[in-house]
KEKE-3310 file (N, C-alpha, C; in steps of 0.2 Angstrom, whole numbers, plus 5000, padded with zeros to 4 digits):
npx = (5120:5123:5135:5131:5125:5135:5143:5134:5135:5148:5148:5154:5147:5150:5159:5150:5140:5148:5151:5139:5135:5130:5127:5133:5122:5125:5140:5144:5152:5144:5133:5123:5116:5112:5110:5102:5100:5085:5084:5072:5061:5068:5069:5078:5078:5080:5083:5095:5098:5112:5115:5104:5100:5090:5080:5071:5062:5057:5050:5044:5039:5044:5052:5064:5077:5095:5099:5090:5092:5105:5102:5094:5103:5114:5108:5104:5099:5092:5100:5112:5114:5116:5128:5136:5137:5143:5155:5163:5166:5178:5185:5176:5169:5170:5159:5147:5131:5118:5106:5105:5101:5088:5072:5072:5064:5054:5054:5043:5028:5023:5010:5004:5005:4991:4980:4971:4956:4957:4950:4938:4939:4932:4933:4944:4938:4935:4944:4949:4950:4965:4968:4971:4968:4972:4986:4999:4999:4996:5007:5017:5015:5015:5027:5035:5033:5021:5007:4991:4982:4987:4984:4971:4969:4975:4969:4974:4974:4970:4971:4959:4957:4961:4970:4975:4977:4983:4991:4996:4986:4988:4978:4976:4971:4965:4959:4948:4943:4945:4958:4967:4978:4991:4999:5007:5017:5015:5025:5042:5056:5065:5076:5094:5096:5106:5109:5107:5099:5088:5083:5079:5069:5060:5056:5050:5040:5032:5033:5029:5034:5027:5011:4999:4984:4975:4975:4961:4946:4945:4941:4937:4942:4956:4966:4984:5000:5009:5003:4998:4999:5004:4995:4991:4980:4978:4990:4990:4987:4998:5011:5024:5030:5035:5044:5044:5048:5040:5023:5025:5036:5031:5021:5028:5036:5026:5010:5012:5019:5022:5021:5029:5027:5036:5043:5047:5037:5033:5019:5017:5026:5020:5008:5013:5018:5007:5002:5006:5015:5025:5038:5048:5054:5065:5066:5073:5078:5095:5103:5114:5130:5135:5148:5157:5148:5144:5135:5122:5108:5096:5100:5102:5089:5082:5089:5084:5070:5070:5075:5065:5055:5060:5060:5046:5044:5055:5067:5073:5085:5086:5094:5093:5102:5115:5110:5097:5080:5067:5056:5061:5065:5061:5048:5053:5067:5067:5063:5074:5084:5078:5078:5092:5093:5099:5098:5093:5097:5110:5116:5116:5124:5136:5140:5144:5157:5164:5176)
npy = (4897:4910:4906:4897:4907:4915:4905:4903:4915:4915:4904:4895:4899:4898:4887:4877:4877:4873:4860:4854:4855:4868:4885:4902:4915:4928:4936:4946:4952:4957:4949:4937:4926:4909:4896:4879:4862:4855:4843:4837:4838:4837:4848:4863:4875:4880:4892:4900:4912:4916:4927:4931:4919:4910:4900:4894:4883:4886:4878:4866:4873:4873:4878:4886:4888:4891:4880:4870:4868:4863:4851:4845:4844:4837:4826:4823:4824:4836:4839:4834:4843:4855:4853:4851:4864:4870:4864:4870:4882:4892:4897:4897:4894:4881:4878:4875:4869:4858:4859:4872:4879:4888:4883:4880:4886:4874:4865:4871:4874:4886:4896:4897:4913:4923:4928:4941:4942:4951:4967:4971:4983:4997:4999:5011:5028:5034:5026:5015:5001:4998:5003:5005:5018:5025:5032:5035:5027:5014:5013:5012:5000:4990:4993:4987:4974:4968:4959:4962:4952:4950:4962:4962:4950:4953:4964:4977:4994:5012:5028:5041:5054:5067:5063:5050:5052:5047:5037:5021:5007:4994:4982:4973:4958:4948:4936:4934:4946:4964:4971:4981:4992:4997:5010:5016:5028:5033:5039:5045:5054:5065:5057:5057:5067:5074:5067:5078:5086:5078:5077:5091:5092:5082:5088:5100:5096:5089:5075:5058:5042:5030:5027:5024:5019:5031:5035:5029:5037:5039:5024:5016:5001:4997:4988:4987:4992:4984:4972:4966:4956:4955:4947:4936:4928:4921:4914:4905:4892:4886:4875:4879:4893:4909:4923:4940:4958:4969:4973:4972:4964:4952:4949:4947:4936:4925:4917:4910:4918:4930:4947:4957:4970:4980:4981:4965:4958:4951:4947:4945:4935:4925:4923:4919:4907:4900:4897:4884:4879:4868:4872:4887:4901:4914:4929:4942:4959:4962:4973:4985:4985:4993:5004:4996:4986:4969:4961:4966:4976:4970:4957:4953:4954:4945:4933:4933:4931:4918:4911:4911:4905:4892:4875:4875:4873:4868:4881:4893:4904:4915:4925:4940:4946:4958:4976:4974:4970:4957:4962:4968:4957:4944:4931:4919:4921:4924:4912:4904:4910:4907:4893:4892:4894:4894:4882:4887:4880:4875:4887:4891:4881:4884:4895:4890:4887:4898:4906)
npz = (5181:5176:5170:5160:5152:5148:5141:5130:5124:5120:5111:5097:5083:5070:5068:5073:5063:5052:5055:5054:5041:5038:5033:5032:5031:5025:5019:5027:5042:5052:5051:5059:5055:5051:5040:5038:5033:5038:5051:5054:5045:5033:5024:5017:5024:5037:5049:5059:5071:5078:5087:5093:5098:5093:5083:5068:5057:5042:5034:5041:5051:5064:5080:5091:5104:5105:5113:5111:5097:5097:5103:5093:5082:5087:5092:5105:5123:5133:5144:5139:5128:5134:5141:5130:5125:5136:5136:5126:5131:5138:5153:5163:5180:5192:5198:5193:5190:5184:5189:5193:5182:5174:5168:5151:5136:5127:5112:5100:5090:5077:5071:5055:5046:5046:5033:5027:5018:5003:5000:4987:4973:4964:4946:4940:4936:4919:4912:4899:4888:4880:4863:4845:4843:4853:4853:4859:4870:4865:4856:4865:4873:4862:4858:4868:4865:4868:4864:4854:4858:4871:4877:4878:4886:4898:4901:4899:4900:4897:4904:4901:4905:4918:4933:4928:4915:4899:4905:4906:4912:4923:4928:4944:4949:4962:4973:4966:4960:4955:4964:4965:4956:4945:4937:4922:4915:4898:4892:4891:4899:4888:4876:4876:4885:4898:4915:4924:4916:4914:4927:4929:4919:4923:4935:4930:4922:4931:4932:4934:4934:4938:4944:4958:4966:4975:4992:5002:5009:5027:5036:5026:5019:5009:4998:4999:4992:4997:4999:4987:4972:4956:4943:4950:4952:4940:4939:4950:4950:4943:4940:4940:4946:4942:4948:4946:4944:4938:4930:4915:4914:4919:4910:4898:4902:4904:4907:4919:4927:4941:4947:4959:4961:4966:4983:4991:5003:5019:5019:5006:5003:5010:5003:4991:4995:4998:4985:4982:4973:4963:4960:4962:4953:4955:4947:4945:4940:4935:4941:4948:4954:4968:4975:4988:4990:4991:4984:4972:4976:4971:4969:4982:4986:4978:4983:4996:4994:4988:4998:5008:5001:4998:5002:5004:4991:4979:4976:4964:4956:4944:4931:4921:4906:4908:4909:4904:4907:4911:4904:4893:4885:4874:4875:4873:4874:4888:4893:4891:4899:4911:4911:4914:4927:4944:4957:4973:4984:4981:4979:4992:4998:4992:4998:5010:5009:5009:5018)
capx = (5116:5127:5140:5128:5124:5142:5145:5130:5137:5154:5147:5157:5142:5153:5161:5144:5137:5152:5150:5132:5134:5126:5131:5131:5117:5129:5147:5146:5154:5139:5127:5123:5111:5115:5105:5104:5095:5081:5084:5065:5057:5073:5069:5084:5076:5080:5087:5097:5101:5116:5116:5097:5099:5083:5080:5065:5062:5051:5046:5040:5037:5047:5056:5067:5083:5101:5100:5086:5096:5110:5098:5092:5108:5119:5104:5105:5094:5093:5106:5118:5115:5119:5135:5140:5138:5148:5162:5166:5167:5184:5186:5171:5171:5169:5153:5141:5126:5113:5100:5105:5098:5081:5069:5072:5058:5054:5052:5036:5026:5020:5005:5005:5003:4984:4979:4964:4953:4958:4943:4938:4939:4929:4937:4945:4934:4937:4949:4946:4955:4970:4967:4975:4966:4976:4992:5005:4999:4997:5014:5022:5014:5017:5035:5037:5032:5015:5002:4984:4979:4989:4981:4964:4969:4977:4964:4978:4970:4973:4967:4957:4957:4962:4977:4978:4977:4989:4994:4994:4984:4988:4974:4978:4966:4966:4953:4942:4941:4950:4959:4973:4981:4997:4999:5014:5017:5016:5031:5048:5060:5068:5082:5100:5097:5111:5106:5104:5094:5082:5080:5076:5063:5055:5053:5046:5034:5029:5033:5030:5034:5022:5005:4995:4978:4975:4972:4954:4944:4945:4935:4936:4948:4958:4972:4990:5005:5013:4999:4996:5004:5001:4994:4991:4974:4980:4996:4989:4987:5003:5016:5031:5029:5041:5043:5047:5047:5034:5018:5027:5040:5026:5017:5033:5038:5021:5005:5014:5023:5019:5025:5029:5025:5039:5047:5044:5035:5031:5013:5018:5029:5015:5003:5017:5019:5000:5001:5008:5019:5030:5044:5048:5060:5065:5069:5073:5083:5102:5105:5121:5134:5138:5154:5157:5143:5146:5131:5117:5102:5092:5102:5100:5081:5081:5091:5079:5064:5071:5076:5059:5051:5063:5057:5039:5045:5062:5067:5079:5087:5088:5096:5093:5108:5116:5107:5091:5076:5063:5051:5064:5066:5055:5046:5058:5073:5066:5063:5081:5087:5075:5081:5098:5092:5103:5095:5095:5100:5117:5119:5118:5130:5142:5142:5147:5164:5167:5179)
capy = (4900:4915:4902:4895:4913:4917:4900:4904:4921:4913:4898:4896:4897:4896:4880:4873:4877:4869:4853:4851:4857:4874:4890:4908:4919:4933:4936:4951:4950:4959:4945:4931:4921:4903:4891:4872:4857:4853:4835:4835:4838:4837:4854:4866:4882:4881:4898:4901:4918:4915:4932:4931:4913:4908:4897:4892:4880:4889:4873:4862:4878:4871:4884:4885:4892:4887:4873:4865:4867:4858:4844:4843:4842:4832:4820:4822:4826:4843:4839:4833:4849:4860:4851:4852:4871:4872:4861:4874:4888:4892:4902:4897:4891:4873:4877:4875:4863:4858:4861:4879:4882:4889:4879:4884:4884:4868:4866:4873:4875:4892:4896:4901:4920:4923:4933:4944:4943:4958:4970:4973:4990:4999:5001:5018:5031:5036:5021:5011:4996:5001:5002:5008:5025:5028:5032:5035:5021:5008:5012:5010:4993:4986:4993:4982:4967:4965:4959:4964:4947:4950:4968:4959:4945:4956:4970:4983:5000:5018:5034:5046:5061:5068:5060:5045:5053:5044:5032:5014:5005:4987:4980:4968:4954:4943:4934:4934:4952:4969:4974:4986:4993:5001:5014:5018:5034:5031:5043:5045:5060:5065:5053:5061:5072:5072:5066:5084:5089:5074:5079:5097:5090:5079:5093:5105:5093:5085:5068:5052:5036:5025:5029:5019:5021:5036:5032:5030:5040:5035:5020:5012:4997:4996:4984:4991:4989:4978:4966:4963:4953:4955:4941:4931:4923:4917:4909:4902:4884:4884:4871:4882:4900:4914:4929:4946:4964:4973:4969:4970:4958:4946:4947:4944:4929:4921:4917:4907:4923:4935:4953:4959:4978:4984:4977:4959:4958:4945:4945:4943:4928:4920:4922:4915:4900:4897:4895:4877:4878:4863:4875:4894:4904:4921:4931:4949:4963:4961:4978:4988:4984:5000:5004:4993:4981:4962:4960:4971:4975:4966:4950:4952:4953:4938:4927:4933:4928:4911:4908:4911:4900:4886:4871:4874:4870:4870:4888:4894:4911:4916:4932:4942:4949:4965:4981:4972:4966:4952:4965:4970:4951:4940:4926:4913:4923:4923:4905:4902:4912:4903:4886:4892:4896:4890:4880:4890:4875:4875:4893:4891:4877:4887:4900:4887:4886:4904:4906)
capz = (5176:5173:5166:5153:5148:5145:5136:5124:5120:5117:5107:5091:5079:5063:5069:5073:5056:5047:5058:5052:5034:5038:5029:5034:5026:5022:5021:5032:5049:5056:5051:5063:5052:5048:5037:5038:5032:5044:5052:5056:5038:5027:5020:5018:5026:5044:5050:5066:5073:5084:5092:5097:5101:5091:5076:5065:5051:5039:5031:5045:5056:5071:5082:5097:5105:5104:5116:5107:5091:5098:5104:5087:5078:5091:5094:5112:5127:5135:5148:5134:5124:5139:5142:5124:5125:5141:5134:5122:5135:5142:5158:5168:5186:5192:5203:5189:5191:5179:5193:5193:5175:5174:5163:5145:5132:5123:5105:5099:5083:5077:5066:5048:5046:5044:5028:5026:5011:5000:4997:4980:4972:4958:4941:4940:4931:4913:4909:4894:4885:4875:4856:4840:4843:4859:4849:4863:4875:4860:4854:4871:4874:4857:4857:4873:4863:4870:4858:4855:4862:4878:4879:4880:4891:4904:4902:4899:4899:4897:4907:4896:4908:4925:4935:4924:4907:4895:4909:4905:4918:4923:4934:4948:4951:4967:4977:4961:4957:4955:4971:4965:4949:4944:4931:4920:4910:4891:4889:4896:4898:4881:4875:4875:4890:4903:4921:4927:4912:4915:4933:4928:4915:4927:4940:4926:4920:4937:4929:4938:4930:4940:4949:4962:4969:4980:4999:5002:5015:5033:5038:5020:5018:5002:4998:4998:4987:5001:5000:4981:4968:4949:4939:4955:4951:4934:4940:4956:4950:4939:4944:4940:4947:4941:4951:4943:4947:4936:4925:4908:4915:4920:4904:4894:4904:4902:4912:4925:4931:4945:4948:4965:4960:4972:4987:4993:5010:5023:5017:4999:5004:5013:4998:4986:4998:4997:4979:4982:4967:4963:4959:4961:4950:4956:4941:4945:4936:4938:4946:4947:4960:4970:4979:4995:4990:4989:4979:4971:4980:4967:4970:4989:4987:4975:4988:5002:4992:4987:5004:5011:4998:4997:5007:5002:4985:4977:4973:4959:4955:4937:4931:4914:4905:4910:4906:4902:4911:4907:4900:4887:4881:4871:4879:4871:4878:4895:4895:4890:4905:4917:4911:4916:4934:4949:4963:4979:4989:4979:4981:4999:5000:4990:5003:5016:5007:5010:5025)
cpx = (5119:5132:5137:5127:5130:5144:5141:5133:5144:5154:5150:5151:5145:5155:5155:5141:5141:5151:5144:5130:5129:5130:5128:5127:5121:5136:5149:5147:5148:5133:5128:5118:5114:5109:5107:5098:5092:5081:5077:5061:5062:5073:5076:5082:5075:5085:5088:5100:5105:5116:5109:5096:5092:5084:5073:5066:5056:5047:5041:5037:5039:5052:5059:5073:5089:5102:5096:5089:5101:5107:5097:5097:5113:5115:5105:5099:5096:5099:5113:5120:5118:5126:5139:5142:5144:5155:5166:5168:5173:5184:5180:5173:5169:5163:5147:5137:5120:5106:5100:5102:5091:5078:5069:5066:5059:5053:5045:5034:5022:5015:5007:5002:4996:4984:4972:4962:4954:4951:4944:4937:4935:4935:4938:4941:4938:4944:4946:4952:4959:4968:4971:4974:4970:4984:4998:5005:4999:5004:5019:5021:5016:5025:5038:5036:5026:5010:4995:4980:4980:4985:4974:4964:4971:4973:4968:4974:4974:4968:4966:4957:4960:4969:4980:4978:4984:4993:4992:4992:4984:4984:4977:4972:4968:4959:4947:4940:4947:4951:4964:4974:4987:4997:5006:5013:5019:5022:5036:5052:5064:5075:5088:5101:5102:5106:5103:5099:5087:5079:5076:5069:5058:5052:5049:5040:5030:5028:5034:5029:5028:5017:5002:4989:4979:4972:4965:4952:4944:4939:4934:4943:4949:4965:4978:4995:5009:5009:4997:5001:5001:5001:4993:4986:4976:4985:4995:4990:4993:5008:5023:5029:5035:5039:5047:5046:5040:5029:5021:5032:5036:5023:5022:5036:5032:5015:5006:5019:5019:5023:5024:5027:5029:5043:5043:5042:5033:5024:5013:5021:5024:5010:5007:5017:5012:4998:5002:5011:5024:5037:5043:5054:5060:5069:5069:5078:5090:5104:5112:5124:5137:5144:5153:5152:5146:5142:5126:5111:5096:5093:5100:5093:5079:5083:5086:5073:5064:5072:5070:5054:5054:5061:5050:5039:5052:5062:5074:5079:5089:5090:5096:5100:5109:5113:5100:5087:5071:5058:5054:5066:5060:5054:5051:5064:5072:5066:5070:5085:5084:5077:5088:5099:5096:5098:5097:5099:5108:5120:5121:5124:5136:5145:5145:5154:5168:5170:5176)
cpy = (4905:4911:4900:4901:4915:4912:4901:4910:4919:4907:4900:4894:4895:4889:4875:4872:4873:4862:4850:4854:4863:4879:4897:4912:4924:4933:4942:4949:4952:4954:4939:4926:4915:4899:4884:4868:4855:4845:4833:4834:4837:4843:4858:4874:4883:4887:4899:4908:4917:4920:4932:4924:4909:4905:4895:4888:4882:4884:4869:4867:4876:4877:4882:4889:4888:4881:4868:4863:4862:4851:4841:4840:4837:4826:4818:4825:4833:4844:4839:4840:4855:4859:4852:4859:4873:4870:4865:4881:4887:4898:4902:4894:4884:4872:4876:4868:4863:4860:4869:4883:4882:4885:4883:4882:4878:4870:4866:4874:4882:4891:4899:4908:4920:4929:4935:4943:4950:4961:4972:4981:4992:5000:5009:5022:5033:5032:5016:5006:4999:4999:5006:5016:5029:5028:5031:5028:5014:5007:5010:5002:4988:4987:4989:4975:4964:4965:4961:4959:4948:4957:4966:4955:4948:4962:4976:4989:5006:5024:5039:5053:5061:5065:5055:5046:5051:5039:5025:5010:4997:4985:4974:4964:4948:4942:4935:4940:4957:4972:4979:4987:4997:5004:5016:5023:5031:5035:5043:5052:5059:5061:5058:5066:5069:5070:5072:5087:5085:5076:5086:5096:5087:5084:5098:5102:5089:5078:5063:5046:5031:5029:5024:5023:5026:5033:5034:5034:5036:5030:5015:5008:4996:4992:4989:4988:4984:4972:4962:4961:4952:4948:4935:4926:4918:4912:4905:4895:4882:4880:4874:4890:4904:4920:4935:4952:4967:4969:4967:4964:4951:4944:4944:4937:4924:4921:4914:4912:4928:4941:4955:4967:4981:4979:4970:4960:4952:4942:4942:4936:4923:4918:4918:4907:4896:4895:4887:4875:4872:4866:4883:4896:4911:4924:4939:4953:4961:4966:4980:4988:4991:4999:5001:4988:4974:4960:4965:4970:4971:4959:4948:4950:4946:4932:4927:4929:4921:4908:4907:4906:4893:4882:4870:4871:4872:4877:4889:4901:4911:4924:4934:4945:4956:4970:4979:4969:4962:4956:4967:4964:4948:4934:4920:4915:4922:4916:4902:4904:4908:4896:4886:4894:4891:4888:4884:4886:4875:4881:4894:4887:4880:4892:4897:4886:4892:4905:4912)
cpz = (5172:5168:5160:5149:5144:5140:5130:5120:5117:5112:5100:5086:5072:5063:5069:5067:5052:5049:5055:5045:5033:5034:5032:5028:5022:5024:5026:5039:5054:5056:5055:5061:5049:5045:5037:5035:5038:5045:5053:5049:5032:5022:5021:5019:5034:5045:5057:5067:5079:5089:5096:5100:5100:5084:5074:5059:5047:5034:5035:5051:5063:5073:5089:5099:5104:5107:5113:5100:5092:5100:5098:5083:5081:5093:5101:5116:5129:5139:5144:5130:5128:5140:5136:5123:5130:5139:5130:5125:5139:5147:5163:5174:5186:5197:5199:5190:5187:5183:5194:5187:5176:5168:5156:5140:5128:5116:5104:5091:5082:5071:5060:5049:5043:5039:5027:5019:5008:4998:4990:4979:4965:4953:4941:4934:4925:4911:4905:4891:4880:4868:4851:4840:4848:4857:4854:4867:4871:4858:4859:4872:4868:4856:4863:4871:4865:4865:4859:4859:4869:4881:4882:4886:4898:4906:4903:4897:4899:4900:4901:4899:4915:4927:4931:4917:4904:4899:4907:4912:4918:4929:4937:4951:4956:4970:4972:4958:4957:4962:4971:4957:4950:4937:4929:4915:4903:4888:4894:4895:4891:4881:4874:4880:4895:4910:4924:4922:4913:4922:4932:4924:4919:4932:4936:4924:4925:4935:4934:4934:4932:4945:4952:4964:4975:4987:4999:5009:5021:5034:5032:5019:5011:5002:4996:4994:4991:5001:4993:4977:4961:4946:4944:4954:4945:4935:4946:4955:4945:4943:4945:4940:4946:4944:4948:4946:4945:4931:4918:4909:4915:4914:4899:4895:4902:4908:4919:4929:4935:4946:4955:4966:4966:4976:4989:5001:5013:5020:5010:4999:5006:5007:4992:4989:4997:4990:4978:4976:4968:4962:4959:4958:4952:4950:4941:4941:4939:4942:4944:4954:4962:4974:4986:4995:4988:4984:4978:4975:4977:4969:4978:4990:4984:4980:4994:5000:4991:4993:5008:5008:4998:5003:5007:4995:4983:4973:4969:4958:4948:4936:4923:4913:4907:4906:4903:4907:4908:4903:4893:4882:4878:4876:4879:4875:4885:4897:4895:4897:4911:4917:4914:4924:4939:4955:4969:4984:4987:4980:4988:5001:4997:4995:5009:5015:5008:5017:5029)
residu = (MET:ASP:GLU:LEU:ARG:ARG:ALA:LEU:VAL:GLN:PHE:ASP:ALA:LYS:ALA:PHE:ALA:ARG:ARG:HIS:ALA:GLY:TRP:LYS:GLU:SER:ARG:SER:GLU:GLN:SER:HIS:GLU:TYR:LEU:PHE:TYR:CYS:PRO:LEU:CYS:LYS:GLY:HIS:ASN:LEU:ARG:TRP:ASN:SER:ALA:LYS:GLY:ALA:TRP:ILE:CYS:TRP:ASN:CYS:ARG:THR:THR:GLY:ASP:THR:ILE:THR:LEU:VAL:GLN:LEU:PHE:GLU:ARG:THR:ASP:ARG:GLU:GLY:ALA:ILE:LEU:TYR:VAL:LEU:ASP:GLY:TYR:VAL:GLY:GLY:ASP:ALA:ASN:PHE:SER:LEU:SER:ASP:ILE:ALA:THR:LEU:PRO:ASP:VAL:THR:ARG:ILE:GLU:ARG:LYS:LYS:LEU:LYS:ARG:LEU:PRO:LEU:MET:PRO:TRP:PRO:PRO:MET:VAL:MET:ARG:ILE:GLY:GLN:GLN:HIS:ALA:ASP:ALA:TYR:ALA:TYR:VAL:ARG:GLY:ARG:GLY:ILE:THR:ASP:ALA:GLN:ILE:ASP:GLU:TYR:GLN:ILE:SER:VAL:GLY:MET:MET:GLY:ARG:LEU:LYS:ASN:TYR:ILE:VAL:PHE:PRO:VAL:PHE:MET:ASP:GLY:GLY:LEU:VAL:TYR:TRP:GLN:ALA:ARG:ALA:SER:TRP:ASN:PRO:PRO:GLU:GLY:TYR:SER:ASP:GLU:MET:LYS:ARG:GLN:TRP:ILE:LYS:LEU:HIS:HIS:TYR:ARG:LYS:ASN:LEU:ASN:PRO:ILE:ASN:PRO:PRO:PRO:GLY:ILE:ARG:GLN:ALA:THR:ALA:GLY:GLU:VAL:ILE:TYR:ASN:TYR:ASP:ARG:ALA:PHE:HIS:GLU:PRO:HIS:VAL:VAL:ILE:VAL:GLU:GLY:PRO:VAL:ASP:ALA:ILE:LYS:VAL:GLY:PRO:HIS:ALA:VAL:ALA:LEU:LEU:GLY:LYS:GLY:THR:ASP:ILE:LYS:ILE:GLU:ARG:LEU:ARG:ARG:MET:ARG:ALA:GLN:ARG:TYR:THR:VAL:TYR:LEU:ASP:ARG:GLY:VAL:LEU:LYS:PRO:GLY:GLN:VAL:MET:THR:GLU:GLU:ARG:GLU:LYS:ALA:GLU:TRP:ILE:ALA:ARG:GLU:LEU:ASP:GLY:PHE:ALA:PRO:ALA:TYR:ILE:ALA:THR:PRO:PRO:ALA:ASP:LEU:ASP:PRO:GLY:ALA:LEU:THR:THR:GLU:GLN:ASN:ALA:ARG:PHE:ILE:GLU:MET:ALA:GLU:PRO:PHE:SER:GLU:ILE:GLY:LEU:LYS:SER:ALA:LEU:ILE:PRO)
# end
């Protein structure tokens, strides 16, 4: 039994992945995640963590350990898989017997993550639909290329007093009603200021670019930023769903776009999977490559989202031009960049060629 444990620790994961057309998730030497095409469902979203000795296909929801993975790909039985692993182990003793091995877990299926229905929330007080009489807010949305028709269609509003005064409010509708909102200041720090001057200005004016709902009193359930997706209800039945960062990005792409409003979470991924789209395109900002990084944080996030969705439907990754986000482009320009999107399956296969 100790010999098998040692053999599993020494198992050549990289060689096994190359043998079966798998590819490493990251170029980092610290990463132990590998991706494969699943022999069971033919999807390309089977993930194996060689360090933890566990794998799962996020398409057919089958999971197991390294021994069952070898069984699956080598088309052998349990005994043959164990011998395969031991065959690559150098330095063991000759006293090993299959009868000494404790029973390993069989291949099992796991349940999909359960989602709670999101609670509805009241419309924030003293907030009204943006019109030409709201000079700053109206100038901001029109300056971003949002039309009067889109203001009405997406119910884009502005705060009239209090915390939300002069903030543009983007309501989030899910499960048939208002569950959340995100507000954006209709003004920015003065142009031409240095970074230090902007920091001082922000501190002096208590400036916050974005606002979210205040936490409710104890005992009252309210949706959180980690649960909600902008424009979800409208895009739910679209065959091609485009995933962007913020509300303006989604509006400028079109009614088939949804915005994550921040970080992607497992709950948001599960909601996106339930849209049952025929195609997903992840279209996040390009981001800036920092010293020591192989790829930008935005690109890593895009690939993670695409990886989690691919297999449920083909996933693609599109990228806007440098220094621009989808909200700064026209709908037609966004459509062109989305047309140039790369299939995530090909991106993964390219990674397999990296030594």
